[in-house]
C-alpha positions, 0 to 999 in steps of 0.5 A, a space after each residue: 475615447 471612452 468607448 475604446 477603453 471600455 472595449 479594451 475592458 471588456 476584452 481583458 475581462 474575456 481574457 482573464 476569464 478564460 485563463 481563469 477556466 483554463 487553469 481550473 481545468 488543469 488543476 482539476 486534471 492535475 488533481 485527477 492524475 494524483 489521485 490515479 496515481 494512488 488508484 493504479 498503484 494496486 496489483 489488481 484492477 479496482 474496476 474489475 478485479 482483474 490481476 496486474 503485473 508490474 508491466 501493467 501498473 507501471 504503464 498506468 502509472 507512467 500515464 498519469 505522470 506523463 499527464 503531470 509533465 503536460 500539464 506543468 508544461 501548459 501551466 508553465 511552471 517553473 523549473 523547481 516545481 518541474 524538478 520535483 515533478 522528476 524526482 516524484 517519477 523516480 519513485 516509479 521504478 520502486 513502485 514497480 519493483 513492489 509489484 513485481 515482488 508481490 508476485 514472485 512471493 505469491 508464486 512462491 507461497 503458491 508453489 510450496 503449498 503444492 496446489 493443483 493448476 486448477 485451484 492455483 488458477 482459481 486462487 489467482 483469478 477469484 478468491 484472492 482478488 475478492 478478498 483484496 478488494 475487500 481489504 481496500 474497501 475499507 481503506 476507501 475514503 470516499 463512502 460511494 467507492 467503498 459501497 462500489 468496491 464491497 459490491 465489485 468484491 461481493 461479486 467476485 467472492 460469489 463466483 469463487 464461492 459458487 458450488 458449480 466451481 472449484 469451491 464445490 469439489 473442495 471439503 470444509 476443511 480445505 475451504 477453510 484452509 484456502 480462504 485463510 491462505 487467500 486472505 494471507 496473499 491479499 494482505 501481503 501487498 503493503 503500499 509505500 506508506 502503509 508499511 512504515 506508518 505503524 512503526 513511525 507512528 508508534 515512535 512519534 507517540 510514545 517517543 516524541 519528547 526524544 530526538 536523535 536516537 542512536 542507530 542502536 536504539 532505533 535497531 532495538 525498537 525495530 525489533 520490538 515492533 516486528 517481533 514483540 508488539 501483537 495486534 488484537 488477533 495476537 499476531 506480530 508483524 514479523 508473523 504476518 509477514 513470513 506466514 509463521 510465528 518466530 520464536 519467542 523474542 524473550 527466550 531468544 534473548 536469554 539464549 543469547 545474553 550472558 547473566 550479569 555478575 553479582 554486584 560487589 558486596 559493600 565494604 563493612 565500616 568499623 
């Protein structure tokens, strides 16, 4: 009797250990899939620097969502958990549209610059990816990943600035101008949270004691954030987005606001 109970206990222990191991593996796979969503949400491949259009990015992101769905089925998660996954997947269209918008705006900029085909291709294939990876490296959390991205960026930029390529045919003034334009193109892509963190963070820091802002006040704060507040380099958010300095906000307001009437004179008392 005791021997049978012992064998059953051993079998239950083995089954529990196997289940625990399977849970750990699923957890790691889920962690990798979630991390993959962040790593692949870029217009350039972080492993090679290759340009990625919206279709390539969408395919990669969808693969990670598929992996999460499969893990949810294997783990037997509740209907509420699967609904949350389905809700998260709906963001995929917006993420894909952001990448599409990035490349469309990039093409619009390059067309307005009247670049020759070799220079335009050189910017897309080498200079912009190299500068973009350098920016991503600064934001990477893991030290080894920062080091890897910096090395890849330096390798691509060295190829872009090779004297035997397009770089060698340009004058110093042209190099400086194209470097500035390529940096603007690299800085153009801002992922979902990045484009709102600045304003939301400012509101949370400066106005956390206030509640229920009116729509009018929020619109005014948005204008101040985009057209008045400046970084250390002296640029506003609107200037960085449009690539040109807007009119002075205060001067714009003076042209449109009516001058208030003089206050009524106080009555004299006898």
